[in-house]
N, C-alpha and C positions, 0 to 999 in steps of 0.2 A: 098467483099471482099480485102483490098490489103497484100499484103503479102512484107513484111520488108525483109529487109539483116541478121534481127535476125531470121528467119526463118532455115537459115543455122542451128545456134545453134540447134535451138530446135533441127534438127534433131539427133545431137551427144547426147543432155543432155533429153529431156523428151520423146522422144521415148524409148530411152534405161531405161530412169526410169520407163516407165510404162511394160519395158517386162524384167527387171531384175531380177523381183522375181523366174523365174524358175531357172534361171543361180546358184543361190547361195543354192539351194537344194540341199542336199545329194539326193544319188541314191535311187529309191522308194519313195521318199516320195512326197507329193501334190495328184497329181492327180490319182495315182493308190492305194490312202489311205493305205501306209504304213510309218509308220513312221522312223526316220534317225537312224541308228545303235548307240547301245553304245559305246562310246570311250576312248580309253585311258587316254586320256587326263580329261577327266571326270571324270573316275575313280580315278585317279591320286587325283586328286582338294577334289573328296569326304573323300580318304584314311586321307589326311591332315587337313583337317577340322578336320575329328574323332578321330587327334595324333596316326594312327595305329600303331604297332610297327611291327619290320620287321617279325616275325610270320607270322600276318595278312597279312601285305603283299606279301608276298610270296603267301598265299593261294588265295589271290586275283589276283593275277599277272599269276597262272594257271589257275583259272577259267576264266578270263579274255579270255588267251588265246586260253581254248575251246570255249566261245562265237564265238570269233570272226571268226573261223576256219569255225564253224555252222553257223553261218550269211554267210560267203563266199559262201559257199556252195549253200544255200540257195537263197541268190541273183542272181545267176549266175546260177541255175538250175532251180528250182522249181518254184520259185517267178516271173525268168524272164518270166518262159515260159508259166505260168500263166498270166503275165503281156501281152505279145506280144496276146495270144487269147482272152483276154479281148479286147484290141486294134482293133484285124482282127475282130470280133463281132460287134461290134460298126461300125468301115468301112463300115464291109456290109451293116448293118441298114441305115447307111446313102446314101451308094452307091443305096438303096431300093428308099428311102426316095427324092432322087435327081430325080431319074427315073420316079417318082411322082406313085410309085407300092407302094403296102399294105402291111407290113414286114407280114410274115404268119407264122404259129404255127411252121415251121425250124429253119424259123430266132429267134422266142422266145426261142426256145429251144436251138440252140447255145449259145445266147445269157449267158441265164440261166444256162448252162453248166461252163461256163467261168467263172460268177461271182465263182458258186460254188467252182471253182478249186481255185478262186485266195481267195475266202476266206481260204480256208482249207491252202495255201501256209502262210498267215498272220496269222493264228492258231499256224503256225509251229514257225512264227517268235516270237511273243507272248511266245511261250513253251520255245526258244532260253533264250528269255529274263529273264522269271521267273525261268529256271535254275541257270540263274548267278547268281539272286539277292539271292536266295534259298543258292547258295554255300557262296555265301559271310555272312549270317547272320548266317550261322555254322560255319562260323571261326571267325566272331565277339567277342567281348567282349557283354557282356549283357547292358553295357553303350549305344554302337554304335547301337545295336539292332535299336532302336525307330526311329532315323536318315536311317536308309538303308529300314525302312518300308513305310518312307515316301518317299523316292526317289523311290521303287519300284511302291508304287502307282502312284505317278507322271508318271511314264515311260508306265503306263497301261493308264494312261487317257489320255496321249497323241498319242497312239495308235490308241484308238476307237476316239478322235478327228481328226486325220487323214481320217479314214475311214469317215466319217459325214461329211468332211468339214468344221471343225468349228474355225481350228485352225488359222483363219484369224478374226473372229467374238467376240473370248472372247478370255481373257488369262486363260492359264489352274492352276493357285495357286487365291488366292483370295487376295484383296491389302492386302500391308504389315501393321501391327501395329506397331509403334514406341515406341522401348523399355519404353521411359520415360512414357508411358499411363501401362505400364506391371509392373513398378517396384514391386507394392504389387504382392506375391509370388502367391496366391490366386489367383487373376486376372490372373496372367500368364498362371496356371495351367487350369484354368477356360476357356480359350480363346482360349487355344492348342488343347484342347478336343475337344471345336466346331468346332475347325477349320479340326481336324481329322476326326470329324464325318461327315463333308459335303465332306470331299475328299473322304471316304469312302462311302458315300450315290453315290456323284456325278458319282466317276469310276465307280461304279455298275450299273448307269442307263445309261451311254455314252456305256458302252461294251453291258450292254442289245440292246439301238436301235443301235450300231452298226452292231449285229447280223442280228437285224431286215430288217434292210437295205442293207445287202446284201443276205440275204436269206440262213447264214450259221448256223441259231439257233436251238431251241427246235421248235418240230410241232406246239406248242403254237405261239412264235413266228413267224414262217413262215405263221403261218394262219393270222397273224395282218400285215404281210408286204400283202399278198395277198389282204387282207382290205383294206389297204391304196393304192395298186395299182387302186384297182377297184372303188375307190369312185374320181378318178384324174380329173374326170368330172364333181363332183358335187358344186356345189355350197355352200362350205362350209370356218369355218374361218380356214387356214391352219398353222397360228401363233401360235395356242393350240396343234397343233403335228409337229410344228418345232422343232428341236431338237435343235439348236441353241437358241431360243427363252426361250423354256424348261430352257436350261442349264443356260442362263442369269437371267431369273427369280430364277433360285436355286443359285446363288450368291447373287444376291441383296438380297433374304432373310436371307442368313447366314451373309452377312456383317451387315446389321437390327437388327438381334440377336447377332452378335458380341458387336454391340457400344454399347446394353444396360448392358454389363458385364463391362465395361468400367469405370475409373472414369467421373464422372459427368463432372468437368472443362476440360477435354477433347474431350468428348463424342459425339458433334454437331460437332465439326471442322474435329473429323475422318472420321464420317460419310460422312462428304460433299464431304472431298476429297477421299475415296473411292468410291463413287459413282461414281463422277469426272474420276477416273481409267478406271472402267468399262465402263462407257459412251464413253471412248476416243477411246477404239475399237470397236465402233461401228460407230463412224465419218469418213467415208472414204473421208477426206477431206486432202491437205495439202497447208501449213504448217498445225501442230496441233496447237488445242489451249495451250494460253500460261498457263504454271502453276501458278499458283495464288501465292505460296511459292517464289517463284525463282523472281516474281516481286515486292515483299516484300523485299527482300535480297537486290536486287538492290538498292530501293529506301532509305535502312537502314534509316540514325536519319534524312534525310533530308525529313520523312514522316509530312504534316502539318496537322493540323485537317480538312481544305478542304480535302485534299488527303485519308486524312483514312477516309471519308464521302463515296468518290468518289468511295474506294477501296473496302468498304464493300458493298455498292449499286452494284459493277460489280459480286461480289463474290457472291453476294446472286439470280441476275438475271441470271449467270450462273450455278447454283444450281437449276433453274426451266425449263433451256435449257437440262439438264443433265438428270433430271426423265422426261421429254416430250422424249428424246433420245432412254431411259432405255423403256418406258411403250409402243412406237409405233413398229409395226413389219414389215410399209409400207416401201418400200427403198426410195421410192418417198421421203415422208415424211420425212425421217430421213434424205435425201439430201439437200431438205431446211434446216433443222436444222441445220447441218453441218455450209451453208454457215449462218446463224445467228452468229454463234459462231465468223465467220470471224470479222465481222460486229462489234459483242457485243467487242471483243478484242480489235477490232481498233481502237474504240473509247473511250473504257476504257483507253489505254494506252496514246494516243493521250491527254484526260485530267490528267492523272496521271504524264505525262512527263512535264507537264506544271504550274501544280499545286506544285510539287515537286522541278524541276530544275532537274529532273534528264533522261537526253540526251538520256541514251543510251537505255530506253525501249521506247524513240520518235522516233527511228531510222527505215526507211522503210523495212530493213531486218533484224530486232530485233525478230520479231516471227520465220520466217524461221530458224535463228540462234540457239534459244531456239529448236525448234522441231528437229534438228540435234542432240543439245546436249541432252538432255534432256528426246524427243520421244513423252513417253503415259503420263504424268502428276506427279506430285508430289508425289501422291501416289502409284502409281504403283508397282510392282514387286519390291523383293529386290535385288542386286545385283546378276548376275550370279555368279552361285558358283555348284560345283561337278557337280552329275547326275541331279541336278534339273535345269540345264541351259539350257534345254529344253524352258523352258517356256520362259524365256528370248531372248533365241533365235528367236524363233517366233516373239518375240514384236521387233527384230531388224530387222528382217529379212522382217516382214512388212513395217518398218519406211522405212529402205535402201531402200525396192521398189521405194520410193518417191525419196529420194536423188539421185538416180542411181550408188552408191555405192557399189554392189554388185559384187559378184563370174566373169565373164569373165571381165567384165565392170572394175573393180577393178585393176585383173592382170595389165589389158594395161595402165591404169591411172598410175599404181604403176611404169612397165616397162618407161614408158613414163618419167615420175619425175625423174626416175634414170637419163635417158638416157641425163637431160635437167641438172644432177646435183642438185634434190631437193631431200629431207629425204622419202625414200618411202619404209625405212627397215621394218622389223615387228614387232621391240622394238619401233617404232616412235609412238604415241599417236592416239588414234584413233582417235580424230580430224584431225590430219593431213593427218591421210590416207583415211580419208574419202571423196568420192567427193563432188558434190554438184557445185552452181556457183562459192563459194571464192577458194576453192581448183583448179578448171579449170583456174580461172584468174591466179594463181601462174605458173602452169602449161603454159600457152598461152601467156603471156606476153611477151615484145619484150627482150630479153637478151643481152646487151652488152659483150664484154672482162673482166674476171673477174681476180683479182691479181693472185689467185692460179694456172689458166691457163698460168699466164706469168711466173710460177715461175716454171712450169711443163714444159713449153718450152725454160727456161733456163738450168733448170739438164740435159735435154735432150740433149741440144748441148753442152754440158761440157764447159759453161764457169765458170772459175777459179774463185774462193776468192775473190783474191785481185779484180780482175777486177767486181764483183757483187753490187759495191756503184753505178760505172756508167749504170748498168743492172738498176739496180732498178728506176733510173732517169730515163730515156729513156723509161721503162712502165709505169710509173706513166703516162708520157705525154700521151702515147696511150690510156691509161685507162681513162682517164680526156676527152680525142677526143670523143672517143667510146659511153663513159656516156652522153657526151651531147649530140651525134648523137641520143639515145637513149630517152634521155629527150624531146629533141625537140619532136621525132613521138609519142609518149607516148599517151600523152592526147588525139589526134583524132585517135591513134589504140585502146584504152583503152575502148572509146565507143561503140566500136563492141557491148561491153560485155553487154550495159545498153539497145540496141533497139534504135529505133529512123526513121528516115526518110530515103532515100534512099541517101541522101547527107552521111549519117554518115558511110554506108559503102563506098562511092565511097572516101572519105577524108581518111577511114580508111586502104585501101588497099594504095592509093599514098602516106601515112605517111610510112608504111611499104619499100615499095620502096625506100624511102628518108633515111629512115634508112638505109637498106640493103648498098646501094649507098654510104653513106655517111662512113659506118662502115668498109665497103670494103677497101675504098681509104685510110684511117688512117691507118690502118692494114697492107696495101700496103707499105705504107712511110715508117710506123716503120719497118719491115722484111728488108728495102732496108737500112735504119740506121744503123740496127742491120749488115747487111754485111758489111759494111763499117766502123762502130766500132769496129769489134772481126774481123779481115780479116784470123785470124787465125782457124775458122771455116770456114769448106768444104761448098762451095754454095749451094751443092747438099743435104746438111744439114737442110740447111737454106728452101732451095726448098721443101722439107717435111713438116718441118713445116707450111711453109708457104699453103703449100696444106690441112695439117692437119685442120687448122685456116677453110679454106674458106669453107670445107667442114661442120664443128662443125657449124660457121656461119649458114649457108645453112638449117641447120636440127631446131638449137633453134631457128631462127625468122620467120621458118615455120612451128611453131607446131600447131597453129589453122585450118592452112589449111591443113593439114598433121591429123587433129582428126579423121575424117570418113576414111581414108586410114588404120588407124591404128584401126579403132574398126573391120577392116574386115580384123583383122589378117597380118595383113604384118609387120612381126616383121623384116625384112631384114634393115627396116628401122632407126632401132636402134642398128643393129649389126656394130661396128665399126673392121676392121680388122686389124686397126692400130693398135691399145689397146691391141688387141690378140698376136701382136709381142712383148710388150713392157718387156715382161718378158725374153724376151729370148737373146742370147748374139748379144753384135755389130756385131759379123762377121755374124750372121744369119739375124738380121735386113739388115746390107746392101743389102744382097744377094736376100731379099725380095725387095727392095727397090722399085727398076721400074717397077714390079707390082702392087706394091701398089697406086706409081702414077698415075698408068694406072683408079686402080680403083676406087680412088678418084673424075677424072675425070667424068667417066661415073657413077660413084653415083651420082654426084652434078646435076648434067644432068637428071638424072631420077627422082629426088626431085624435080626441078625446073618443069619437066613436070606436075607433078603431080600436084602443086602449081596453076600450070597455068591452068589447070582444073577446080581446085577450086574456083579459080579465075574469071574465066567464070560462075561457075555454080551462083556464090554469083549476078556479075553482070545482066546475066539472073534474076535471083530474083529481082534484083533493078528495073529493068526495068520493071516486073508485080507488083511491087508496086507502080508505077508510072501511069500502065494502070486502066481503066475504066471498066474492065471488071466484068461480076459478076462474084459471087464467083463461080459457079459450073465450070466457063471457067480458071477462075484463074488456082481452084486447078489441074483443068487438063494437064493445061500449067507447072504449079508446079511438078504435077508427071513427066510428058513427061520428064523436064528438069534434075530431080532425076535421072530417070533411065536411061538416058542419060551420066549422069556422072558415075553412076557406071560402066556401059558396058565400057563407055573409061578408068578409072580408074583402071579398073580390068586387060583390056589389058597392060597397062603403068606397072603397079607393075607385072605383069605375065612377061613381058621383064625385066626387075629389076631384080626379084627376079634369075633369069636364068642368067642373067651378074654376077650378084653378087656371084651365086655359081660357074660358069665359074673362075671367078677371084681368089675364095677361093682356088679353086684346083690347079691354075697357081703358087698362092704364097706358099703353104704349097710342088708343087714341086718345085720350088727354094730353100726353106730350107731343104729340104734333108729327111729321113724318120725320123731319132728321132724328130728333131724341126717340122718337120709337122707335128707328130702326134699330139705332145705337143699343136699346133698350133689350130690345128681342134678341141680337148678336148676345149681349153680356148673359139674358139667361140661356141662351142655347149652350154657351161654352159652362154657365155654372152646372146646367144640366147636362150635358157630356163632358166631364174634366180629364178624364183619362181619353179623351178624343182628340181635343184641341192640345194638351200642356205641349207635347213632344212638337207637336206641328208650330206655336206660339214659337219657342227657342228655335226652331228651324228655320222660321223666317227671320228671326231678332238676326240673327248671324247674317242674312242678307243685308237687314237694314243698316248694321253697322259697317258692313263692305262698302254700302251707298255712301255711308257719312264720311267713310274715310276720304281725306283730301291729299294722301298722297295715292290715291289712284288714279290712273290717267280718267279720261274723257270717256275713251276708246274700249275700254275695259268696262267702264261702270255701265255702258252698251249693253256689253254681255251679260254681265251681272245681275239685269234688267231683266233683260230676257230669261236667264235661268231661273230667277224670282218668278217672273212669271208664270213659268210652266211647272215648278211649284205648288203657287197656290191651285192656278187651274186644275192641275191635275189631282190635286186634293179632292175637290169639292167634290165629285162624284163617289170617292171614296169615302169622305166622312158621311155621305148620305148611307151606303153600303155598311158604314160602322154604326150608327144611329140605330140602324133599322136591323142591323143582326146582334148590338147590346141587346135591344128592346125583345126579339125573339129569343135569347138566349137566356135572358133575366125570366121571361115570360113562362117558357120550358121548362125552371128550375121551379120557378114557382109553382107549377102542375105536377112535376114531380115529388115535391114535398106534402104537397095537400092531399096527392092520390095516395090512396091503400093499398097495401101488396098485395095488389090482386093479379090478376091474366094480364092486366094492360099496364102493371106497372114496367116490365123491360121493355115495350114499346116506349113508355113514356122516358125511359131514363137514354132510349138508343134516339127518339126526339134530341134529347137535351146534348146530348154527344155530337149530332149534326149540323145544330146550332151554335154550340160552341166552334165546332169545324169551320164552318161558313163564316163567323166572325173573325177566327183568328186567321181566314183568309184573305178577308179585308186589312187586320194587322200588317199580317207580311207584307202586302202590296202597300200600304203607309208608310214603314220602316223604311220598303224598299224605294220607295220614292223619295225619302227623304236621304238617305245615304246617298242613292245618283246625285241628287242636288249638290249636299255637302263634297262629294268628290269633284264635281263641275266647279263646286266655287274653289274648292282648293286648286284647281289646276287654272281657274281664271287669275287667283292672287299670284300664284307662279309665278306665268307668264307675267303677270306685270311688274315683277318683282324683276324679273329679268330684263 
């Protein structure tokens, strides 16, 4: 099996995609069967949907505060201890198995005790949620109680599904019925009644099965658990007692009954789409099957008679596959059917593109694009909302694990995009913030000098307004030259994302070097021309800008070759000490100038060293792609090359971090106490933008409230107190977030750099645990801010009265 240069990219994208799901989970979810906690964001969305008045909101806020405290106590106490005891018992059993020893009665008792303890902790988690929902129901008006009951039922179902591991195999809700099929009030009521009946029965069944499987139920349920355990070696049809199959059959029966309640005109169409939505949860392939409704929308009025016939045949054929995959519990057969979906879609899309003249659906990446945008089909669950968002979060989490845009991966990609001038904000559209190949292409493309950068350089140099016309003429010239260098190199460089033979990789590396040399020469000539055209500008200032641009050019043009290093947690790459001094006074910046100049040179050398290692890795892989070695030998050499790269790049990164830390202290020392403290704060926020962005926004709300002259003085005292509690409460959480982020990214680096050996599962588990600890800190930070927002709203409400 030959290895191409694309393997280098595959390590960054494919491996991370496969391992991304644990990084997204909230603390305690997944392996140990505990649903993520309720969040204030979910509660706020529910209250908005219910149009809650201030009285209801205030009561809900108090109930939420009590719930958060209870959850945090359980998470950091009994739940964590019970989870650790379970893992220790599992590790002991695994060690005994590895030593080829039979697990004795003592091992079994230890494991049973751990399971019982975890079951008790899980029961306390469910009790805390029940208490929250009871408090909400007591405070809610009668009209809101049905929606609250539905939300509470969904949370219970989520908890049981987590215990049974069903969140990856079936949605927690039934597919949505479009409003146009529920226009008749009687039909709407009948459908809602049937959905609620299924919800109640399914929840109770899942909870009962969860108690059976964890040994935490009634004596009768415990007896059934023992019976199932004793029958493990028997030749029986486990699909009859598999909870996922039972649950799936329950859902299929429910949608069949719901279809009978719908108007005849839309009955079969909805039933077909609903079955496809359920089947899509079972199909473990990527890209997912393309929603037929999306394809019909793309075609629009171009649909011909021939095209309609082909479209109808495609829908019919896929409906048969939907039924087959829902009927079987055999995972091998399901995998085969999943591949049949791909072939069916590819053939249909090609035919439809040709017969209708719809080029978009005939593009090679159309299926992947639609999978990213629509995930699980045209029937799917309704848009995420309120506390019911759990179901859609499961769906999004499952889908995102294929696309690689989750948790730690997304934070790293977001920081990289911000460093390169891309939109990585929380407010940007989800499609803009998702990972995937298209987003990676944007982040990793060659970048020439941009107009905004020339304007920033002009302003820092203090070019007088009267001379800005000359500046713009010179700037346009260098922009054209560097863009020409980029355009010449981009075609060969861009092919590296498309795969190909070894020559593609060789040409891409050579193109990048040509661009770097051409852009550097053009920009150096420009700075020389600037010095001659504007003699009033001091030479050290021009040299500083030349150095800043050289560093940015090095980082921006090395994005692809730095990706593995970034995924190992090397935040130092995107820390810009120049940027951290820009808001200081000119006198302060002048003091720091010599140290900043030394820092730039060292950082460029560090980036070049890591880039050189990445280039040698790619060259080695290209050599192997041309070799005729057997697959086993090729893979062993590939793993050896990756291990060597990881070792050498880690050492380079260690030296670079140490050098930058030393440079940071040198700059801070040159600035003096006051400016040095401001500089350190700026670097800290720059290093951890995802940690401070939301906190800064929360504190800004208090800042605006304090500046509001209409707020009475006594209320401002209360606002100041709430503000102080927010800031002081955040400080220790920020420390946890920083440590957690670094640990999670280091664990990801170890996982990516490790070879698929016996320790791989442990590295994956370690990455999952580190990500879970980080999520716990993120939850605490979010809930601290939510509590502060509720308190500010309460104070402002009192002031208004």
